Structures are given as structure tokens and as C-alpha cells.
Backbone bond lengths (Angstrom), bond angles and torsions (degrees), N, CA, C in turn:
res aa  C-N    CA-C-N  psi(-1)  N-CA   C-N-CA  omega(-1)  CA-C   N-CA-C  phi
1 M - - - 1.440 - - 1.439 115.97 -
2 C 1.400 109.80 -45.46 1.479 116.01 176.31 1.524 116.51 -66.61
3 H 1.429 112.52 -41.40 1.423 116.41 175.51 1.562 111.72 -56.25
4 V 1.242 114.95 -42.51 1.490 119.60 178.35 1.599 110.56 -59.84
5 L 1.419 112.81 -45.00 1.422 110.94 179.73 1.511 112.87 -66.36
6 V 1.281 124.54 -35.42 1.419 130.51 172.56 1.576 112.39 -49.80
7 N 1.350 111.43 -51.90 1.457 122.36 -174.02 1.522 102.97 -63.16
8 I 1.324 120.80 -45.30 1.432 126.22 -172.91 1.634 106.01 -63.16
9 T 1.354 111.82 -46.01 1.486 119.57 -175.58 1.646 103.61 -62.29
10 R 1.268 117.34 -48.38 1.415 118.06 -176.36 1.562 110.99 -63.59
11 A 1.165 117.86 -38.48 1.522 123.15 -176.00 1.515 111.61 -70.99
12 T 1.392 113.74 -39.72 1.417 115.78 -172.19 1.621 115.83 -100.95
13 G 1.293 108.51 -5.87 1.506 117.04 179.93 1.597 105.67 72.27
14 A 1.196 120.55 28.54 1.484 125.01 -178.93 1.513 111.08 -68.67
15 D 1.226 118.81 162.83 1.550 119.75 -178.50 1.466 112.22 -75.06
16 P 1.339 123.27 116.28 1.504 122.42 -174.88 1.489 103.93 -66.03
17 N 1.229 123.72 -19.19 1.468 120.33 -177.29 1.423 115.48 -99.12
18 A 1.308 120.46 17.91 1.410 120.19 175.03 1.491 114.25 -65.42
19 R 1.371 115.97 150.51 1.399 113.04 -176.22 1.492 116.22 -119.68
20 N 1.391 120.51 162.80 1.369 122.03 -178.20 1.629 103.11 -95.11
21 R 1.322 119.98 -179.56 1.276 126.60 175.80 1.674 119.15 -52.50
22 K 1.274 112.40 -27.70 1.471 122.76 175.64 1.564 109.79 -84.28
23 G 1.344 118.23 -4.79 1.415 117.15 -173.64 1.542 118.60 82.56
24 H 1.391 112.30 12.65 1.509 116.34 -177.81 1.488 104.76 -92.22
25 T 1.420 111.47 137.67 1.485 117.62 166.35 1.627 109.93 -94.66
26 I 1.253 117.38 178.80 1.402 118.04 178.24 1.460 114.77 -63.40
27 L 1.361 113.24 -25.37 1.515 120.71 179.85 1.570 109.22 -72.33
28 H 1.378 112.52 -37.65 1.625 114.02 178.38 1.488 105.94 -62.80
29 M 1.376 118.65 -41.91 1.508 121.07 -174.87 1.586 108.63 -69.73
30 A 1.184 113.49 -40.27 1.550 114.33 175.92 1.425 115.39 -62.37
31 A 1.282 117.42 -45.98 1.512 124.53 177.19 1.551 112.58 -66.43
32 A 1.316 122.13 -19.95 1.387 123.79 -179.81 1.525 110.18 -95.91
33 S 1.294 120.67 -13.15 1.481 119.09 177.69 1.549 112.33 -99.51
34 D 1.319 114.64 115.43 1.451 120.67 -176.32 1.484 115.71 -117.16
35 H 1.426 113.68 20.04 1.445 119.10 -176.11 1.633 114.16 -67.76
36 Q 1.314 110.51 -32.85 1.482 119.45 -179.49 1.474 108.99 -132.30
37 P 1.407 113.64 92.53 1.491 116.47 -167.05 1.485 114.75 -60.82
38 N 1.289 114.64 -39.21 1.571 120.04 -178.26 1.527 105.44 -67.05
39 V 1.236 121.18 -46.80 1.498 119.04 179.05 1.625 109.45 -61.77
40 Q 1.167 113.15 -45.98 1.572 120.18 177.98 1.549 109.50 -49.69
41 R 1.251 115.00 -58.93 1.539 121.92 -177.61 1.549 103.45 -55.67
42 Q 1.234 128.29 -45.93 1.477 130.31 -174.24 1.549 105.15 -64.85
43 L 1.322 116.82 -43.80 1.410 120.30 -175.61 1.523 114.19 -60.64
44 V 1.445 112.87 -47.84 1.352 127.97 -176.39 1.548 107.14 -63.27
45 Q 1.442 111.31 -47.90 1.498 111.79 -179.05 1.591 111.59 -63.78
46 L 1.325 115.02 -42.08 1.532 119.74 178.20 1.576 110.49 -59.36
47 L 1.189 117.03 -43.68 1.520 122.88 178.67 1.404 110.46 -57.42
48 L 1.302 119.16 -48.91 1.406 128.22 -175.76 1.609 109.69 -61.94
49 Q 1.409 109.95 -41.43 1.477 117.71 176.01 1.510 113.88 -60.90
50 Y 1.365 112.24 -30.37 1.469 117.46 -175.81 1.522 107.85 -100.27
51 K 1.394 117.94 32.69 1.486 123.70 173.00 1.484 116.91 61.24
52 A 1.361 117.96 30.54 1.448 124.90 167.20 1.494 104.07 -63.43
53 S 1.374 118.48 134.28 1.415 113.98 175.94 1.614 114.81 -97.37
54 A 1.309 110.47 142.80 1.434 114.65 177.00 1.388 116.90 -90.82
55 S 1.326 115.10 2.54 1.473 124.06 -179.62 1.479 115.59 -109.82
56 I 1.353 114.14 35.36 1.476 119.14 170.60 1.426 114.26 -112.22
57 W 1.328 117.89 134.25 1.524 120.54 -173.45 1.575 110.01 -106.68
58 D 1.242 117.09 147.11 1.427 118.49 -176.89 1.532 108.31 -89.12
59 K 1.343 124.95 -164.69 1.381 126.34 -172.25 1.498 110.23 -79.37
60 Q 1.407 117.71 -2.40 1.437 119.79 179.21 1.483 107.31 -110.71
61 G 1.326 119.66 8.04 1.489 128.57 -178.49 1.544 110.89 72.63
62 N 1.360 118.61 29.36 1.492 122.98 169.93 1.357 116.03 -94.77
63 A 1.367 112.62 128.41 1.593 118.80 170.10 1.504 99.79 -83.79
64 A 1.351 111.96 174.49 1.554 119.91 166.32 1.449 115.70 -55.05
65 L 1.493 113.34 -36.05 1.423 119.77 -178.97 1.540 111.20 -58.93
66 H 1.314 115.77 -39.98 1.509 119.63 -179.07 1.544 108.84 -59.52
67 F 1.247 118.26 -41.19 1.530 118.96 179.60 1.477 108.44 -68.08
68 A 1.252 116.79 -46.22 1.466 122.32 -178.63 1.530 109.39 -59.18
69 A 1.231 115.36 -43.34 1.510 121.55 -176.02 1.586 108.88 -60.18
70 A 1.378 119.52 -39.28 1.365 124.58 -177.11 1.546 113.93 -76.29
71 G 1.427 115.13 -29.82 1.402 113.27 -164.96 1.514 119.23 -151.83
72 S 1.285 121.25 -13.32 1.471 123.93 -175.12 1.604 107.11 -81.75
73 T 1.253 109.45 176.70 1.516 120.31 163.62 1.473 116.96 -63.04
74 T 1.432 114.32 157.97 1.326 116.93 171.08 1.617 117.72 -61.08
75 D 1.283 109.80 -34.39 1.490 117.28 178.70 1.527 107.28 -62.71
76 V 1.327 123.10 -46.69 1.409 120.00 -172.61 1.547 104.80 -77.50
77 L 1.284 124.48 -27.17 1.508 120.13 169.70 1.482 113.49 -57.72
78 Q 1.361 113.43 -46.04 1.536 119.83 -174.35 1.578 103.34 -64.70
79 L 1.274 121.81 -43.66 1.499 121.45 -179.24 1.513 108.87 -54.40
80 L 1.390 116.59 -53.03 1.400 121.67 175.62 1.462 117.79 -58.67
81 L 1.317 124.32 -35.69 1.379 132.80 176.58 1.552 105.52 -64.72
82 S 1.324 119.27 -43.33 1.390 124.00 179.81 1.523 116.89 -61.83
83 A 1.478 110.65 -27.43 1.476 119.90 -175.90 1.430 110.29 -95.66
84 S 1.292 120.19 -13.82 1.524 125.70 -171.37 1.511 111.97 -119.70
85 S 1.331 114.85 136.58 1.507 124.54 176.09 1.583 111.97 -94.99
86 E 1.295 113.20 -15.24 1.521 118.47 -168.47 1.662 103.34 -107.31
87 V 1.099 114.91 79.29 1.530 117.09 -178.88 1.471 111.97 -88.17
88 S 1.252 126.28 -8.79 1.463 126.90 177.29 1.425 121.43 -120.80
89 T 1.422 110.65 15.33 1.420 116.37 177.13 1.527 113.09 -70.07
90 P 1.349 119.00 125.38 1.491 120.53 -178.03 1.565 111.23 -75.59
91 N 1.238 117.15 154.20 1.548 118.17 167.59 1.507 111.02 -88.46
92 Y 1.304 120.70 -177.29 1.425 119.98 -163.36 1.559 109.88 -71.35
93 A 1.321 115.95 -14.40 1.470 120.15 173.34 1.571 111.33 -84.93
94 G 1.287 115.94 0.47 1.364 124.95 -178.94 1.565 115.14 79.75
95 Q 1.271 117.61 14.08 1.522 120.89 -177.98 1.660 109.28 -94.51
96 T 1.338 113.98 118.14 1.327 118.05 170.83 1.614 110.82 -78.95
97 P 1.350 114.70 167.75 1.520 119.12 175.93 1.437 107.10 -58.33
98 L 1.369 123.79 -44.12 1.483 117.94 174.91 1.367 120.66 -54.75
99 E 1.465 113.19 -47.99 1.514 116.02 177.17 1.688 109.80 -59.74
100 L 1.283 117.85 -37.88 1.452 115.60 177.20 1.486 115.25 -65.96
101 A 1.296 109.61 -38.59 1.694 112.52 174.61 1.402 113.20 -63.83
102 A 1.396 113.58 -43.14 1.473 116.48 177.96 1.510 116.75 -60.85
103 K 1.335 110.95 -45.80 1.549 117.90 178.40 1.502 113.85 -60.02
104 H 1.388 120.84 -28.78 1.343 122.58 179.27 1.481 113.70 -98.01
105 G 1.253 114.22 7.64 1.467 118.98 179.56 1.528 117.53 65.48
106 R 1.226 114.30 35.79 1.527 121.73 177.80 1.508 107.46 -89.90
107 V 1.310 122.76 86.43 1.358 130.99 -176.13 1.558 110.68 -63.30
108 G 1.431 114.87 -51.91 1.324 115.61 172.64 1.440 120.28 -57.54
109 H 1.251 119.66 -40.66 1.477 129.28 176.73 1.584 107.83 -57.46
110 C 1.367 115.79 -47.44 1.457 121.58 178.32 1.429 109.99 -57.60
111 K 1.312 115.50 -44.29 1.550 118.42 -177.31 1.554 114.32 -67.88
112 G 1.326 112.63 -33.92 1.446 114.82 173.81 1.521 115.51 -73.75
113 L 1.338 118.04 -32.94 1.377 123.03 178.91 1.599 106.63 -67.39
114 L 1.361 107.33 -50.88 1.627 112.34 -179.94 1.431 111.28 -51.83
115 A 1.368 117.23 -46.88 1.436 124.79 -179.78 1.483 116.45 -55.07
116 R 1.335 113.84 -32.49 1.442 120.81 -179.67 1.545 112.59 -93.30
117 G 1.344 117.35 5.49 1.520 118.08 166.12 1.661 110.23 112.01
118 A 1.303 108.87 -7.51 1.499 105.78 172.05 1.538 116.16 -65.73
119 R 1.362 113.64 141.42 1.489 115.98 -167.86 1.549 107.51 -140.41
120 E 1.393 112.55 145.87 1.451 119.69 168.19 1.484 106.74 -65.42
121 D 1.363 115.56 135.84 1.398 121.60 171.21 1.538 108.38 -77.66
122 K 1.163 124.63 109.91 1.519 128.12 -179.34 1.463 112.12 -70.69
123 R 1.218 122.66 -3.17 1.443 124.63 -175.10 1.597 114.74 -102.08
124 D 1.282 110.29 -16.52 1.569 116.57 -173.69 1.668 103.63 -124.38
125 L 1.347 107.91 -172.52 1.448 117.09 -175.63 1.625 104.84 -80.62
126 G 1.220 116.74 -58.97 1.454 121.86 167.34 1.561 119.60 50.97
127 V 1.347 115.74 -137.69 1.488 120.79 -168.01 1.523 106.72 -67.66
128 L 1.308 127.57 -48.20 1.405 123.79 -173.39 1.451 108.43 -65.84
129 F 1.192 123.19 -37.97 1.444 130.97 176.71 1.586 110.10 -59.62
130 A 1.309 116.29 -49.24 1.431 119.58 -178.41 1.543 109.61 -67.78
131 A 1.351 117.47 -40.60 1.421 119.24 -179.96 1.574 111.58 -65.67
132 A 1.388 115.76 -39.83 1.481 117.77 -179.64 1.455 109.49 -64.93
133 G 1.322 117.45 -49.45 1.500 119.90 -178.34 1.547 113.42 -60.98
134 A 1.298 117.08 -22.41 1.500 120.19 177.61 1.572 109.88 -92.66
135 G 1.219 117.67 -0.36 1.477 120.11 178.74 1.511 113.32 69.64
136 Q 1.345 120.70 33.04 1.337 122.69 -177.33 1.510 106.71 -96.76
137 T 1.352 114.42 95.33 1.373 122.35 -172.92 1.531 110.83 -73.75
138 R 1.312 116.37 -41.95 1.478 116.90 178.98 1.473 113.21 -66.87
139 V 1.301 117.97 -36.04 1.457 120.56 -179.90 1.684 108.13 -68.81
140 V 1.366 111.30 -43.56 1.487 117.23 178.55 1.527 106.98 -51.64
141 R 1.307 117.42 -50.66 1.498 126.38 -174.38 1.511 103.26 -54.45
142 L 1.358 114.71 -55.88 1.373 118.30 -171.53 1.558 114.23 -58.44
143 L 1.283 116.33 -42.12 1.477 121.68 -175.64 1.611 104.15 -70.96
144 L 1.341 123.00 -37.00 1.412 119.67 172.54 1.591 114.62 -57.11
145 E 1.260 106.82 -49.97 1.439 114.20 177.73 1.597 115.33 -58.08
146 D 1.285 113.61 -27.43 1.419 122.21 179.26 1.608 110.85 -85.20
147 G 1.354 119.66 -5.75 1.350 122.61 176.71 1.501 116.11 109.65
148 A 1.311 122.68 14.66 1.324 119.30 177.17 1.422 112.63 -78.18
149 V 1.298 118.28 147.65 1.467 122.67 -174.61 1.442 110.51 -94.97
150 P 1.357 119.16 116.22 1.567 123.06 178.12 1.632 110.04 -66.17
151 S 1.258 112.72 136.88 1.518 118.47 173.95 1.589 111.72 -127.47
152 E 1.290 108.14 172.55 1.533 114.15 176.39 1.541 110.79 -69.31
153 F 1.486 114.68 -27.64 1.408 115.99 -179.85 1.588 108.96 -66.50
154 A 1.387 118.74 -36.67 1.426 115.30 175.72 1.507 115.04 -66.10
155 V 1.241 111.85 -37.02 1.538 117.64 175.28 1.529 112.09 -63.00
156 A 1.330 114.28 -40.81 1.468 119.28 172.90 1.504 113.71 -60.84
157 A 1.366 116.63 -39.75 1.372 118.93 177.76 1.505 113.07 -62.85
158 A 1.392 115.86 -44.58 1.487 118.85 175.49 1.487 108.06 -65.38
159 A 1.224 127.65 -44.98 1.517 129.96 177.57 1.538 108.74 -53.85
160 A 1.318 118.75 -54.68 1.375 117.72 -179.01 1.494 115.15 -54.85
161 N 1.241 119.26 -31.81 1.470 122.41 -171.92 1.547 110.46 -103.43
162 D 1.334 114.69 8.15 1.587 122.37 177.62 1.529 112.79 58.09
163 H 1.313 111.01 56.96 1.560 118.82 172.30 1.520 109.21 -121.14
164 P 1.400 112.56 87.17 1.458 117.37 -172.07 1.525 107.40 -69.81
165 S 1.332 123.04 -33.12 1.366 129.49 -175.92 1.546 109.95 -58.91
166 V 1.300 115.11 -42.66 1.345 123.45 -177.17 1.654 110.00 -73.84
167 A 1.279 109.98 -39.90 1.466 116.61 -179.84 1.600 106.49 -65.78
168 K 1.275 118.53 -45.23 1.542 123.83 174.50 1.524 109.89 -53.68
169 L 1.284 116.56 -48.57 1.497 116.59 179.10 1.464 115.30 -59.70
170 L 1.291 112.93 -41.81 1.484 115.93 -178.72 1.446 112.71 -71.16
171 L 1.385 120.40 -33.54 1.386 126.21 179.64 1.594 106.79 -66.58
172 E 1.197 118.91 -40.71 1.440 128.29 177.86 1.596 110.94 -56.33
173 R 1.282 113.47 -23.44 1.514 117.49 -177.54 1.478 109.71 -96.94
174 G 1.430 115.65 17.16 1.461 116.68 173.54 1.548 122.59 84.46
175 V 1.362 114.01 17.48 1.518 121.51 -179.62 1.626 105.92 -62.49
176 V 1.303 111.07 131.09 1.474 115.47 176.30 1.612 107.00 -91.25
177 L 1.310 113.88 127.61 1.427 120.55 -175.59 1.500 108.92 -92.14
178 R 1.395 116.57 137.08 1.564 120.05 173.69 1.456 101.90 -120.84
179 E 1.365 115.90 -102.16 1.453 117.39 -174.47 1.439 115.87 -121.66
180 F 1.295 119.92 -24.63 1.467 127.50 -168.12 1.569 109.03 -62.54
181 A 1.276 119.84 -51.77 1.349 122.74 -177.13 1.579 118.26 -60.84
182 L 1.282 111.67 -45.68 1.397 122.68 173.00 1.483 111.38 -56.41
183 A 1.301 116.53 -52.98 1.519 119.34 177.27 1.544 113.69 -59.46
184 A 1.218 121.69 -36.34 1.392 127.65 175.87 1.458 112.12 -57.29
185 A 1.317 116.41 -50.58 1.387 125.43 -177.17 1.662 110.77 -69.59
186 A 1.385 108.34 -45.50 1.442 109.10 179.04 1.616 118.40 -66.88
187 A 1.391 110.18 -29.72 1.482 114.76 -174.84 1.564 106.72 -71.26
188 K 1.359 119.79 -20.96 1.391 123.36 -176.66 1.639 110.56 -108.84
189 N 1.297 113.76 3.08 1.565 118.10 -179.97 1.489 110.55 60.85
190 H 1.264 117.83 35.50 1.548 118.24 179.03 1.540 107.59 -88.30
191 T 1.331 113.33 78.09 1.554 113.78 -174.31 1.452 118.96 -61.28
192 T 1.379 117.29 -26.67 1.555 115.40 -175.16 1.592 104.69 -71.88
193 V 1.363 116.03 -39.00 1.352 112.50 -178.62 1.495 110.77 -74.39
194 L 1.361 120.87 -36.23 1.385 122.70 178.50 1.530 115.43 -61.16
195 S 1.414 111.73 -34.96 1.506 111.84 172.74 1.550 116.43 -71.61
196 L 1.300 112.80 -31.82 1.437 115.64 169.25 1.521 116.09 -61.93
197 L 1.363 118.53 -40.16 1.512 121.29 177.54 1.456 109.09 -69.56
198 L 1.314 119.30 -43.09 1.485 115.63 -179.53 1.466 113.73 -63.33
199 A 1.408 117.11 -36.01 1.466 120.51 176.72 1.547 114.08 -63.41
200 A 1.292 112.58 -23.68 1.458 118.15 -173.21 1.685 111.06 -85.93
201 L 1.365 111.65 -14.42 1.453 120.00 -177.57 1.438 112.60 -85.15
202 P 1.281 118.60 146.29 1.490 121.07 176.02 1.711 102.78 -75.47
203 E 1.430 112.62 136.34 1.486 106.30 179.58 1.582 122.55 -49.35
204 A 1.216 115.61 -29.29 1.460 118.70 174.75 1.483 116.55 -69.23
205 S 1.292 114.18 -17.81 1.542 114.35 -177.65 1.559 110.21 -102.45
206 I 1.263 119.37 4.15 1.467 120.64 -178.73 1.467 114.58 -65.86
207 S 1.383 108.25 -46.21 1.472 115.03 -179.69 1.546 114.57 -54.52
208 A 1.343 117.52 -50.93 1.475 119.19 172.13 1.410 117.29 -59.36
209 A 1.269 118.25 -41.90 1.495 124.63 -177.91 1.492 110.96 -64.07
210 A 1.330 118.01 -35.34 1.419 121.73 -171.81 1.487 112.12 -84.08
211 R 1.255 120.31 -9.28 1.483 123.22 -170.80 1.613 114.87 -55.06
212 I 1.370 110.31 -32.62 1.533 105.16 176.48 1.626 104.86 -95.18
213 A 1.328 119.21 -31.74 1.406 119.92 -171.85 1.473 116.83 -64.73
214 V 1.445 114.61 -34.36 1.600 117.84 174.60 1.490 111.45 -60.24
215 P 1.312 115.99 -52.25 1.546 114.58 -176.85 1.587 110.45 -67.10
216 A 1.330 116.26 -35.30 1.429 120.49 177.73 1.477 114.03 -55.65
217 A 1.523 112.67 -42.49 1.437 116.25 -176.30 1.468 109.90 -78.00
218 A 1.405 117.93 -39.45 1.419 123.38 174.71 1.439 116.78 -52.07
219 Y 1.316 117.22 -54.96 1.504 123.38 -170.25 1.453 110.03 -81.13
220 A 1.354 114.18 -1.70 1.469 115.37 172.79 1.524 109.11 -104.29
221 G 1.241 117.49 6.64 1.443 120.97 -170.97 1.377 125.93 63.92
222 H 1.375 122.22 21.60 1.426 133.52 -173.34 1.564 106.55 -88.61
223 M 1.202 121.30 81.69 1.411 126.51 179.10 1.511 111.49 -57.13
224 A 1.319 115.06 -49.95 1.566 122.27 -171.39 1.583 102.88 -62.69
225 A 1.222 126.60 -51.59 1.413 126.95 176.61 1.545 110.04 -56.85
226 L 1.246 114.72 -48.60 1.423 115.92 -176.53 1.539 111.58 -62.72
227 E 1.305 127.44 -40.15 1.342 126.54 172.77 1.498 114.65 -56.70
228 L 1.312 114.11 -49.00 1.573 118.14 174.19 1.360 111.47 -50.56
229 L 1.318 120.58 -44.30 1.550 120.48 177.55 1.531 119.09 -70.34
230 L 1.356 113.62 -36.60 1.453 114.88 179.10 1.565 114.54 -69.47
231 L 1.254 109.83 -37.72 1.638 118.37 -173.06 1.553 107.09 -51.61
232 P 1.425 121.91 -58.36 1.445 118.94 -165.54 1.510 116.25 -85.80
233 H 1.357 110.68 69.94 1.542 112.81 175.87 1.542 113.89 49.52
234 A 1.403 115.88 54.60 1.358 118.69 -179.53 1.538 114.72 -80.38
235 G 1.255 119.37 3.92 1.441 122.16 160.74 1.539 108.49 94.49
236 Y 1.427 118.12 12.24 1.569 120.02 -176.77 1.538 101.39 -110.81
237 D 1.330 112.05 141.57 1.530 113.12 173.90 1.561 108.44 -80.40
238 A 1.383 115.30 177.87 1.450 119.11 -173.34 1.454 114.01 -56.79
239 V 1.418 116.54 -38.34 1.399 120.60 -177.77 1.466 111.89 -64.37
240 K 1.260 113.72 -47.70 1.486 119.69 -178.18 1.554 112.20 -65.44
241 Q 1.207 121.37 -30.50 1.468 131.85 179.59 1.575 105.84 -68.29
242 E 1.345 113.69 -42.91 1.334 116.55 -176.42 1.592 111.37 -75.58
243 E 1.273 119.02 -26.50 1.486 124.18 174.36 1.596 106.27 -68.70
244 F 1.264 117.11 -37.51 1.428 113.91 -177.17 1.549 109.12 -78.12
245 R 1.286 117.93 -31.58 1.543 120.26 169.39 1.521 113.82 -57.59
246 A 1.275 114.07 -47.32 1.424 124.06 179.95 1.535 111.01 -61.94
247 A 1.352 116.61 -36.00 1.433 122.76 -175.78 1.605 104.46 -75.04
248 A 1.333 115.17 -37.41 1.492 118.73 179.43 1.497 111.58 -65.98
249 T 1.362 118.09 -42.49 1.415 124.51 179.42 1.541 107.73 -64.31
250 H 1.266 121.42 -43.76 1.425 125.86 -176.87 1.617 108.35 -65.50
251 A 1.366 116.77 -36.91 1.401 119.60 -176.45 1.473 109.32 -75.34
252 R 1.370 117.93 -32.30 1.491 121.19 176.33 1.477 109.62 -69.36
253 C 1.416 119.48 -41.31 1.411 120.50 169.59 1.568 114.64 -54.74
254 Y 1.310 123.99 -43.90 1.259 127.24 -174.36 1.413 109.69 -74.92
255 I 1.362 125.32 -49.04 1.440 132.28 174.94 1.596 111.41 -52.56
256 H 1.291 113.61 -50.45 1.468 114.04 -166.01 1.594 110.23 -106.94
257 G 1.384 115.26 1.11 1.451 117.80 171.52 1.559 109.87 73.14
258 T 1.339 119.03 21.70 1.408 121.09 179.48 1.541 113.86 -117.97
């Protein structure tokens, strides 16, 4: 379809930057279609030769580079990087091309974007958070090697989505755990990650770190996670522990109707 549109544009002298009702140009559509990589590369190259702009945003704030970062080949991404000076502009959802590439596990794309100056914003959740939440271990490692600062929020993203290998990698970089990561794992009953997090905590810190996780597990009816949290000196006396167990049993009956 894109190839036909390019030929029509060339033959009629039509504007290569005309948009459809979603704000997409032909270049947007070409960058988003990765079913035939060789054809896609030729299309994008041809469009750029005919003055298609890589600096046009659709109604969601996406440039062609955003589409390419999420799904195109590295060749297409490089073509668009060469045609665009704005490699870190976020779309209206706050996602930069680097974040989209990281979330989809595109290691080569991330390398290309980083080489052109795209950077993880160390002050917010951003790229590392997205990669950790999607379980993209190789991308997380790349970002850390590039200087991204690991945080408990990134560990929590990995924990909430049951990615123990990512959580382990981040913990090895010295992340200090407080309560968010434990709560994220407990609320979803991800016991493998939860065990990993508990093992990483000094025994004296477990009680404070579990203060949100214990009720999160109990009131979601996750008995397995709750028992993991109550066992290692969680700071609750026998009466309080039984109250949490009763709450978990009640929640399970309510949620599952048993």
C-alpha cells in the first residue's frame, strides 16, 4: 500500500507530507510496517529522497521515529535518525523513541538511539522503568552500562510483572529496597521475585520493608506471598499474624466465591 502511495506521489507531484485523519504521513505508515524489511527500507529511503519530513507528529505525538523504534528494522531506524535531529522528543503519552525501543526489547535500536544522543532521564521512571517492567534483561543491562541509575521503582516494575532476572540484575547494582518493590511483588503473588527481594534485605530491615507488602498480600487473598512475608521476622506478633491470615482467607473467599 505504501509503495503505491509513493508512486502516486511521485507521478502527481502530490505533497509527500500530506496527512490522514490520524495525522499520519506516508512516512509514518512506512516506518510502522515491518512485514517486508527490504521493501520497507527502500520505501523509507525513497520517501526521504522526495522530501518527506521525519519531523511531523501525528495526533498522538508520534513521529515516524517513534514507530520505527518500536518495530522497524535497524536499517530503517538509522535512515530516520539521519533525517531527524529530535531523537528524544516524547509523544503525548510521554514515551520517547528510546523508551519504546527499550520496552520492545530492541537492543540494536537502543544502541543506535544512544549513539545519537538519546539518554535515559535519570530523574524520572522513564526508559529503565519501562525496560524493567517489560522484562527486557538485555536492554536493562545496556542502559545500566550506559549510565542509567537503578532505583527501587525499576525493581518494583520488574517485581510487579514477575521478572526475577531483571530484579536480580538491578539488585546487583546496589539498589536499596524500602517498601515499594516488596509490595509490588506481594500484591501480584509473585513469590519467586518476592523470595529474591527478601533474601536481598538485611534481617533487621524486613519489618519496615514489609509494612505495605503484608496487607497488600493479605487483602488480595495471596496466602503464599503472605506466608513468605510473615516467616522471616516480619515484626508482627502471633495475634497480628493470624489476623492477616484470616483477612487473606476472607479475601480469597470473596474473590473466588469459595
